[in-house]
Residue, then its C-alpha position, 0 to 999 in steps of 0.5 A: m541501455v544507459q549507463l546511471d552517472d552516480p551508480q550510488l544514487a540507486s543504492d542511497l535511493r533505495t536505502v533512504v525509501s526503505r527506511l522511510t517506509k518503515k518509519l511512516r510504517s511504525h507511526s501508523s496503526g502499526r500496531s494493528p493485527l496485520s501484515m504487509t500483504e494484508r494491507s496491500v490487499i486493503k489497498l488493492l480493494d480500494e482502487h479496485p471496488m471488487l476482485l476475484p481471489g484468484e486476481l488478488a493472489k496474482r497481483e500480489k505474486v501469491t499462492s491462491q493458499s497463503m491469498s486464501q489465509i489472507l482473506g480468511h484474516l481480514l474477513e475475520l477482522g471484518y474488513i472484507i466482505r466476500q459475496p457471491l457474483e451475480t453472473d455466477r454465483r458460485t464465484v465469490g468477489i471480494s469486497l472492502s467492507e466498511a470497517g476496511k474503509a475505516f481502518l485504510d483511512t485511519t492509517r493513511h491520516e496517521r501517516d500523512e500527519w506524520l510526514a505533514d509534521a515531518i516536513q514542516q520540521t526538518c524541511s526548508p520551503d527550498d526543500q520542499a519546493l525539492l521534495r514537490r519536484a521529485l514526486g515526478p521523477l519519483n513516480r515514473l519510477l513507480d511505471v517500470d516492470 
């Protein structure tokens, strides 16, 4: 393993990413009754049109019982649809409802709008170019387990 030249970089990056995430949450439909895991489930269902409850639990690293509670809440809010699979009617697939898609679109729009405005207010054109160049390395970090 190669040693990081600046060990403080990892700590500083973690801190700024965490603070930015909190800031983004506060500038969206954060007043909604959803937990971070519930929001994550909605995002997963946007990426994968139908998943089994067990698949969702595994991806979110929660127990089946916890996922049942999460799905119950999302169903109660009308954000998901449960439907039996055509191949095995005893197995239920989970998909995003129109209300769930609308919630996700609204949340994304609010966050994007706030962030675009914040970038415009605080970053010079050179800073904006630097942020654009940083997207590649930041995205590669997401691929590391």
